[in-house]
C-alpha positions as CSV (number, residue, x, y, z in Angstrom):
1,M,-30.4,10.1,1.2
2,G,-29.1,9.4,-2.3
3,R,-32.0,11.2,-4.0
4,A,-31.8,14.2,-1.8
5,R,-28.0,14.4,-2.4
6,S,-28.5,14.1,-6.2
7,F,-31.2,16.8,-6.1
8,A,-29.0,19.1,-4.0
9,K,-26.2,18.7,-6.5
10,A,-28.5,19.4,-9.5
11,I,-29.8,22.7,-8.1
12,A,-26.6,23.9,-6.3
13,P,-25.0,27.0,-7.9
14,E,-21.5,26.4,-9.4
15,P,-19.7,28.4,-6.7
16,V,-21.2,26.1,-4.1
17,K,-20.2,23.0,-6.1
18,A,-16.7,24.4,-6.5
19,S,-16.5,25.1,-2.7
20,V,-17.5,21.5,-1.9
21,R,-14.9,20.1,-4.3
22,A,-12.2,22.3,-2.8
23,G,-13.2,21.2,0.7
24,R,-13.0,17.5,-0.3
25,D,-9.6,18.0,-1.9
26,I,-8.3,19.8,1.2
27,W,-9.6,17.1,3.5
28,S,-8.1,14.3,1.3
29,D,-4.7,15.9,1.6
30,L,-5.0,16.7,5.3
31,R,-6.2,13.2,6.1
32,L,-3.0,11.7,4.5
33,R,-0.9,14.2,6.4
34,L,-2.6,13.3,9.7
35,L,-2.1,9.5,9.0
36,T,1.6,10.2,8.2
37,D,2.0,12.1,11.5
38,L,0.2,9.3,13.3
39,G,2.9,7.0,12.1
40,Y,5.2,8.5,14.7
41,F,2.9,7.6,17.7
42,P,4.6,4.8,19.7
43,S,1.7,2.4,19.9
44,H,0.6,-0.2,17.4
45,T,-2.9,-0.3,19.0
46,V,-3.5,3.4,18.6
47,R,-2.0,3.6,15.1
48,N,-4.0,0.6,13.9
49,F,-7.2,1.9,15.3
50,F,-6.9,5.1,13.3
51,Y,-5.6,3.3,10.2
52,R,-8.7,1.2,10.2
53,R,-10.9,4.2,10.7
54,A,-9.3,5.7,7.6
55,G,-10.4,2.5,5.7
56,L,-7.3,0.4,5.7
57,R,-8.2,-3.3,6.0
58,L,-5.6,-4.6,8.4
59,H,-6.0,-8.1,9.9
60,P,-5.8,-8.1,13.7
61,T,-2.8,-10.5,13.6
62,S,-0.7,-8.2,11.4
63,S,1.5,-5.4,12.4
64,L,2.4,-2.1,10.7
65,H,5.5,-0.5,12.1
66,W,6.1,3.2,12.6
67,R,6.3,6.0,10.0
68,A,4.1,4.3,7.4
69,E,2.7,6.5,4.6
70,F,-0.3,5.9,2.4
71,Y,-2.2,7.0,-0.6
72,A,-5.8,5.8,-0.6
73,P,-5.7,3.6,2.5
74,E,-9.3,2.6,1.9
75,S,-8.1,0.5,-1.1
76,I,-5.4,-1.4,0.8
77,E,-6.0,-4.8,2.3
78,I,-3.4,-6.6,4.4
79,G,-3.9,-10.2,5.3
80,A,-3.2,-12.3,8.4
81,Y,0.2,-12.6,10.2
82,C,1.9,-9.9,8.1
83,T,4.7,-7.7,9.2
84,I,5.1,-4.3,7.5
85,G,8.5,-2.7,8.3
86,D,9.1,0.9,9.3
87,S,8.8,3.7,6.8
88,A,6.8,1.7,4.3
89,F,5.0,3.6,1.5
90,L,1.8,1.9,0.4
91,D,-0.2,3.2,-2.5
92,G,-3.8,2.0,-2.7
93,R,-5.0,4.3,-5.5
94,S,-5.5,1.5,-8.0
95,G,-5.8,-1.2,-5.3
96,L,-3.2,-3.0,-3.2
97,T,-3.7,-6.5,-1.8
98,I,-1.2,-8.1,0.5
99,G,-1.8,-11.8,1.4
100,D,-1.1,-13.8,4.5
101,S,2.3,-14.1,6.3
102,V,3.9,-11.5,4.0
103,N,7.0,-9.6,5.2
104,L,7.7,-6.1,3.9
105,G,11.1,-4.8,5.0
106,S,11.9,-1.3,6.1
107,H,11.5,1.5,3.5
108,V,9.7,-0.6,1.0
109,S,7.7,1.5,-1.5
110,I,4.7,0.0,-3.4
111,Y,3.2,2.2,-6.2
112,T,-0.1,1.5,-8.0
113,R,-0.1,4.7,-10.1
114,Q,2.6,6.5,-12.1
115,H,2.8,9.0,-15.0
116,D,3.0,7.9,-18.7
117,V,6.3,9.5,-19.8
118,D,5.2,9.4,-23.5
119,D,1.8,11.0,-23.0
120,P,1.7,14.6,-24.2
121,W,-0.3,15.5,-21.0
122,F,1.9,13.4,-18.7
123,A,-1.3,11.4,-17.9
124,E,-1.5,9.2,-14.8
125,V,-1.8,5.5,-15.4
126,G,-1.9,2.6,-13.0
127,A,-2.9,-0.9,-12.1
128,P,-3.4,-2.9,-8.9
129,V,-0.5,-4.6,-7.1
130,R,-0.9,-8.0,-5.5
131,I,1.5,-9.6,-3.1
132,E,0.7,-13.3,-2.4
133,D,1.1,-15.4,0.7
134,H,4.6,-15.9,2.3
135,A,6.2,-13.4,-0.1
136,W,9.1,-11.3,1.3
137,V,9.8,-7.9,-0.1
138,S,13.2,-6.8,1.4
139,S,14.3,-3.4,2.6
140,H,14.3,-0.5,0.2
141,A,12.7,-2.4,-2.6
142,I,10.3,-0.6,-5.0
143,V,7.3,-2.3,-6.6
144,L,5.7,-0.6,-9.6
145,P,2.1,-0.6,-10.8
146,G,0.5,-3.8,-12.1
147,V,2.9,-6.2,-10.5
148,T,2.0,-9.5,-8.9
149,I,4.5,-11.0,-6.5
150,G,3.8,-14.7,-6.4
151,E,3.4,-16.9,-3.4
152,G,6.6,-17.5,-1.5
153,A,8.6,-15.1,-3.8
154,V,11.4,-13.0,-2.5
155,V,12.4,-9.5,-3.7
156,A,16.0,-8.7,-2.7
157,A,16.9,-5.5,-0.9
158,G,16.9,-2.4,-3.2
159,A,15.3,-4.2,-6.2
160,V,13.0,-2.4,-8.5
161,V,10.2,-4.7,-9.6
162,T,8.6,-3.8,-12.9
163,K,7.2,-7.2,-13.9
164,D,5.4,-10.1,-12.2
165,V,7.5,-12.3,-10.0
166,P,6.7,-16.0,-10.3
167,P,5.9,-18.0,-7.2
168,Y,8.9,-19.2,-5.1
169,T,11.4,-17.1,-7.1
170,L,14.0,-14.8,-5.7
171,V,14.6,-11.7,-7.8
172,G,17.0,-8.8,-7.4
173,G,18.5,-5.8,-9.2
174,N,17.2,-2.9,-11.3
175,P,15.1,-4.0,-13.1
176,A,14.5,-7.1,-10.9
177,R,15.6,-10.4,-12.6
178,P,15.3,-14.0,-11.3
179,I,18.3,-15.2,-9.3
180,R,17.2,-18.6,-8.0
181,S,14.2,-20.6,-6.7
182,R,13.1,-20.7,-3.1
183,S,11.9,-23.7,-1.0
184,R,8.2,-24.4,-1.3
185,D,8.1,-25.7,2.3
186,L,7.0,-22.5,4.1
187,R,5.1,-22.9,7.3
188,Y,5.9,-19.7,9.2
189,R,3.4,-17.0,10.4
190,L,4.6,-13.5,11.0
191,G,2.8,-10.5,12.7
192,Y,5.8,-9.5,14.9
193,A,5.1,-6.1,16.4
194,K,8.2,-4.5,17.9
195,R,7.4,-2.4,20.9
196,F,7.2,1.4,20.5
197,V,7.8,1.4,16.7
């Protein structure tokens, strides 16, 4: 199949190649729109089925509440016993890995790409985001590209995380700064799925 596809690309006229590229771009945008609309369907089972079909790696013990939005769901991995709150925005374009027993509050936004404000062409830059086991990112927090949130760390509500968060550290503010340490004795498992949302 690979050779045949390469051969077809090599001999295809430029208008055909442009048409194929346009079709892929349209499908890419439409797919994201369909996944966004699916976020309003009142069933975790149905939503998770289609999220997985779109490439999202979601552990069966984890729950993703309603109105989630994605970029590049095929590059997002969510571990075991996680709870992702409603209206979360998850950007997988540069890779997003969420560990086990992670709690993301409502309206959390995680970005792996952004624009370089000093680039003359406003180029897009990015880096993967990693959220380690037992971390809690509270409601309305924003996590920017290249950040690692350490094991057991807590991001306070509304914080903007621009740098790595050390394990078992609570951070808050804009930009997020350390506030205090957190207990290292964490045994809980999440995965709570509220009915109909």
